[in-house]
N, C-alpha and C positions, 0 to 999 in steps of 0.2 A: 168480533161481534160488536164491540164498542164502536169501531169505526163505521161499520155498516149501519148501526143505529143512528149515529150522527148524520150519515149521508141520507138516510130515510127521513130524518127530521128536517134536514135542509130542503129536500125535495118537497115535502109537505108544506114547509114554511113558504117556499117560493110560489106554491100553488094557491096559498091562502089569498082570498080576495083582498085587495088593498084597502077596502073600506073597513077592514077590521083594525087597521093601524093608522088610518088617516081620517081626518074630519075637516078637510080644508075648506076655507072660505074661498069660493071660486072668484076669479076676476069677473066683474059685472060689466057687460058690454051691451049697450042699447043703441040701436041704429036710429038716427033721425034722418029720414029721407031728404028733407030740405037741406039740413046742414051738411050732409055727406055730398049731395050733388053740388051745392054752392061752393063748398070748400075745394072740391076737386077742380072746378072751373077757375077758382081764384089761384090755386097753386099752379095750374098749367099756364095761366095767362101771365104770371109774374116772371116767367122765364128764368127761374132761380137755378143756376148751375154753379154757384160759387162754392158751396160746400155739399158734400154728401150727407154729413151729419153735423148738426149744431146741438150742443148740449147747454141747457140753461141751468146752471148750478154746478159748483165745483166741489161738492161734498163727496162722501164715500161712494154714493151711487153715480154721481155725475162725472167725477174725475176718472173713475174706473171705466165707465162707459166710453168716455172720450179716448182713453188710452187703448182700450180694446178695439174701438172703431178704427183708430189709426193703424193698429197692428194688423187689422184685416184689409188694409189697403184703401180705406175710405178717407177722403179729405175731411178733416174734422176741426171744428172750433168749439171751445168751451168758454162760456160766459159766466163770470162769478162776481156778484155785487160786493162781496166783503173786501175784495182786494188781496185776499190771501186764500189759498186753496185749502181744502180739507173740510169745509163746512162746519156745522155745529160740532160734530164729533171731534175733529182735530183742534179747533180753535177754542171752544168753550163747552166741551162735552166729554166724550169718552177719554181722550188722551190726557187733558189736564186733570180730570178727576182721578184717573188711575195714578198719575204722578203724585198727587196729594194723598191718595189712599196709601200708596207705598211709603211715602215719607212719614206720614203720621203713624203707620204701622211700625216703622223702624223705631220711632220715638217711644211708642207704647211698649215694644219689646224691650227697649233699653231700660225703661223704668219699671217693668213688671216681670221680665223673664230672664234677663241676662245674668243676674246674680245666681240663679239656680243652675246655670250652665258654667259657673265659675268665672264669669266676666264681671269684674267689679270696678267701679270708679266713683270718685267722691260726689259728683253731681252731674245732672243732665238738664239742659235747658232747651227751649224751643227758640230758634232764630227764624221767626216767621218770614221776614223779608228774603232770607236765603232760601227758604223752602219754596217761596213763590217764584224766586228767580230760577230755581232748578226746573220748576214746572214750565215757566215761560221759555226756557232754553229748549226743553224737549219739544214744545209746540213749534217754535221757530225753525228748529232743525228739520222737523218732519215736513213742515210747509215748504221749505226750500227744496226738500227732497222730491216732493210732488212736482214742483216747477221743473226740476231737473229731468224727471220722467217725461214731462210734456215736451221738453226740448229734444230728448232722446228719441221720442216717438213721433216728433214733428206735429204735435197738436198745437194749433193756434190758440193763444190764451188772451181773452179780452176781459179787462177789469171794468165792470160796470153793471148797472141794473138793467136787465133785459125784459122787454114786454112785447107781446105779439102785435104786429100791425096787419099781418095776414098769416095764413097757415104756413107760409114759406119765408116769412120775413120777421126779424126781431129787431126792434129799435132798442139801442143800448145807450143809456146815459152814463158816460164814463165817470169813474171815480176822480179823474183829474179834470173834469169839465168837458163839455162838448157832447156831441151825439153822433152815433154812427148806426148804420143799418147792416145787420148780418143776415145773409141769405143762405138757405139750406133746403135741400130736397127732403130731408127728414129732420125733424126737430124733436128733441127729447126734453121733457120737463122733469128736472131733478132738483127741485128747490127745497126739498126737505120739510122740516116741521118747526114750529115755534112753541114757546111755553103757553100752556093753557091758562088763561086768566080765570079768576073767581070773582063773582059779582061783589061789588063793594070793596074790593081790595086793590089798592094801587101799588104796583111794584115800583120802588124808587131806586133799587139796587144798592141801597145803603143800609136801611134798617128792615125794610121789607124787600127781600131779594128773591130772584129766580135762581136757578142753578148757575147761571152766568155770574151773578153777584156773589153767590156762595163760594165761588172759586177764586174770588179776589178780595176777600175781607182783609182789612188792614190790621185788625187785631182779633184776638180770640174772644168771642162773646162768652160772657159768664153763663147766660141762659139762652139757649137756642130752641125755638119751637119749629118743628117741621110739619107743614100741612101736607099730608099724603104719605102713605106707607108703601110706596112702590119702589122700584129699583133705585131711582135717582135719589129720592128722599132718604132712604136707608143708607146709601153710600155716602152722601154728603153729611148725614147725621153722624156716621161712623168717623169721618175725618175729624170733625170738630169735637166729637166726644172723646176721641183718643187724645186730643190736644188739651183737654181740660174743660170743655163746655158741658153744662148740664143740659142734656138733650131730651126733649119731650116730643113724641110723634103723635099728631092728632089725625085720626083716620075716620072717615064717614062710614066705611064698610065694617063688617064684623071681624075681618081678618086682614093681616098684612099680606102684601103681594098676592092678591086673590087668584091669579093664574097658576100659582104654585101648587104642587101636590099637597093635600091637606096634612098628611102625617109629617112630611118634611117641613112644611111651614110652621107647625107647632114647635118642632125642635129648634128651628131657626129663630123663632121669636124668643124662646127660652135662652138661647145663646146670646142674643143681643141684650136681653134683660140682665144677664150676668155681667155684661159690660156696662151696666148702669143706664142703658137707654130705657126711657119710660114710654109707655104706650097708653093712649086714650082712644080706644076703638069705639065704633058706633057713636061717634061724636061729630057734631056739625059746628063749623065755624060760622057764627052769625055775623060778626064784624071784627075789624082790626083797626085799632086807633093808635096812630103814631104821633099824635100832636104833643105829647109830653116828652119827658126825657127818655122813657123806654117805649115799649110797644105793649098795648093791652088788647088781649083777645077776649071776645065774648063768645062763650060756647053753650051748646045745649045738646041733649041726647038726640041722636039721629031720628028717633021716633017721636021727638017732641018732649017737652018737659021743662023743668026748672033750669034757668040760665046760671052759668058760673063764669068767672073770669080767670084768665091765666096771663101772667106777665112774662115778658122776654126782652132781651136786649136786641135780638135779631130774629126775624121770622122768615123762614124759607118756604116759599110757595112751590110745591112740587106735586101738583094735582094732575099731571099728565101733559101731553103735547097734542097739538092740532096741526093739520097740513098747512104749509105756507104757500098759499096761491094768490094772496092779495096783490093787486096791481100788475098781474101778469097779462091781463087782456084776454083771459080765457073766454069770457063772455062775448068779447068782440068777434072771435072767430067761431063761436058756437060749441066749444068743448063742454061736454056734459060732466057734472059733478053730482055727488050724493048729498044728503041733507047735512052732513058734517063737513062738507067741502072737499072730500076726496075725489080725485079724478077717476072716472069710470073707464076701465080699459078691458080689452079681451085677453085671451091667453097669450097673445103675442105682444102685449103691452101697448097695443094701438088704441087710441081714443076713437070717438065717432067721427073725428075730422081726419081725413086722409093726410098722411104724412106727419101727423103729430102723435107722439108717444109720451108715456109717463112712467116713472119708476120710483122706488123708494118710499119715503114717508108720505108722499102725496097720493098714493094709491092704497087700496085695502091690503091688509097683511100686517105682520109685526113691524113696529117702528124701531128697527135695529139697523145699525150701520152695516153689519155683515149681510143682512137680508138685502139692503139697498145695493151692495156690491154685486150680489148674485143677480139681482134684477138687471143691473146695468150691463153685465156681460151677456145675459140671455137676450135682452132687448136688441142689442147691437148684432148679435148673431142672427136673429130673425131678419133684421134690416139687410144684412149681408147675404141673405138667402140660405143661411144655415139653420140648424135647429138648436133652440135653447130651452132650458127647463129649470124651474125653481119649485121645490116642494116645500110649501110654507109649514107643513106639519113636521118637517125635519130640520127646522132652523133652531139651533140651540140657543137657550137663554141663560145668562149668567148674572148673578148679583155679586159684585166684587167687594163684599165686606170681608171680615175674617171671623169665622170661616166663610168661604165662598159657597154659593149655592148655584148649581148648574143643572139643567134638565134638557131633555129632548124627547119628543113623542108625547104620548098621552099620560095624564095623571090617572091615579086610581079612580077618582071620581068620574072622569070622562069615560073610562072603560066600563064602569058600572052603568053609566047612562046609555051606552049603545048596546048593552045586554050581552056582552061577550063573556064567556067563562074564562077565568084567568087564574094564574098563580102569581104569587109575590115572593121574591127572594130578597133578603136584607142582610147586610153585614156591617157591623159597627167598626169605626176606625180605632176604637179602644182595643180591638183584637188584631190590629194591623201592626206588624213588627216595626216598620219604618216610622209610622206615626208615633208609636211609643218611644222609639229611640230618640226622636227629635223633640219629644214632650209636647206634641201638638196633635192630640188624638180625638178632638171633638168632631163628631160627624158620623155620617151613615151613607151607604149606597143602597138604593132601592131599585129593584128591577121588576117590571110587570110584563108577563108573557102570556100569550094565548094558551089556554090549558091543553087543547088537543094537539096542536102542532108545535108548541114551545116557541113560536115566533115572538120576538121581543116587540112590545108595543110602546114601552116608555122606560126611560132611565132617569133617576133623580139622585144627585150627589150633593151632600153637604160636607165639605172638608176644606183644608188648605189646598189651594190650587185646583179646586173642582173645575174651574174653567178650562184647565188643560186636560184633566182626566176625561171630560165628557166626550171628547172627539172620537175615542174608540167606540163609544156607544152610538154616536152619530153615524159613523161608517157602518156599524153593524145594522142599524135600522135601514140605511140606504140599500144595503144588499140583502135585506130580508133574513138576517141571521137569527138563529135560535139562541136561547140562553146557554144551551149545551155547546154551541160553537165557541162562545167566549170562554166557557168553563174549561174547554179542552185546548185552549190556546195557551202556550207557555208564556208566563209573565216573569220578568226578572225579579229576583229577590235580593235584598229587601226593597220594595217600592210601594208607594201609595196605591198604584194601580192594581196591586194584588187584591185590594178590597173589592174591586169590580169583578175580578175572577171569582172570588169567594161568594159574592152576592149571586153571580150567575150559577154557581154550584148549588146554592141554596134554593134557587128558583126551580131547577129541574130535578135536583136530588138532595144532597146534603153538603154543607161546607165542611172543611177540614178543621179550621182553627177556632171554632166556637161550638 
């Protein structure tokens, strides 16, 4: 009977309308008759048969698109202005930040936790140059690895800044000097995003830094102020906080990471506060003055009121990112963008200009490296005459602090907003045997499921390695699984993933270990 009940739930789950678990922002595609007609004429008259696909940008979206295109038998060229592949993610983003997060976590563990595990030594010190060297080594090795993949798959690699001179031609200013024109039947814009600037604040990458500068500080700041309580700000604040900085996060909004599930977000903030990270929420940065020895910030309540000052050695501006489309010549060929500069595409990643496509951070959707990779594969599959698909509602998000926070699907607030009856199941890692055994048990798993069918709508995890644990939930949502499906799946013991099983049991019935 139990198996039959699970099967019935599964059928009901699969029949449930997708709008109960998705609320995607569709690609926006607006035709301009003039631009579409003229661009087609321009493309055909250019006689461009040199490449089947040209990709502008060698980041996670661009290099993956280029490799996939070549694997599908398309003659492909990738243009990258940086001179090293991997984009922001590999060079000055995801990879170096995770290297420093790991190194700083090791130091923090050595100074705060090793003794309780019976590992003792007289002293521990930070060798910052060696830490930075390890980070740089990881970056260079991975960059060379992508170049190796290009060679293996016969992708032509052009180092330089590319801009459109027609819908089928890209002028490239080489990093070594000189200029060349690369022609292609299909051109994909994959130029990523850049740091969002704030009015009146000049980033010098020394005392007022972006995430790029925060990854390359030559000494540990005594006081670090982070403007913005999003993923990047909290991760970089964690790095320097672990190494000894006094970290204060200033956020205009009322909450940290506003896209996160509210209940999990509150627990997450408490966890960071226990690590001595300070928060000033609902606070506006009026000005930043770096003319003296330090940096002085003038602040006021977001709703207006009396101004105060805050001093720091280094200020990290982490207020988000914006699409990088400047200087690409998009206006020259008539590619349409929205008011924030994102390129408008349809469900096949095609712009309003025939033969021109866009993926990753330059189009609507989450600004995440893995989302860009999925865009790249799907876009090229469409170009090759196949079918591609990316469900932006099922792109996992991870904050790589300690504990990590990972999520997929809807938050409880979003489920309430669409008026769906639901159940919530939770399980704390304090009741997980593996977490207790390794003395790292701060966190929770929260599952939200549709009440009638038990179909999972969202999963939120705060724990060590939450970024790894979340993928079972991602797969479950992709296949329309119920919480009972996860609960009846055997999980190895003792593992952290058992907490997900227990939360699933709590969602449709009752957990065992609490």
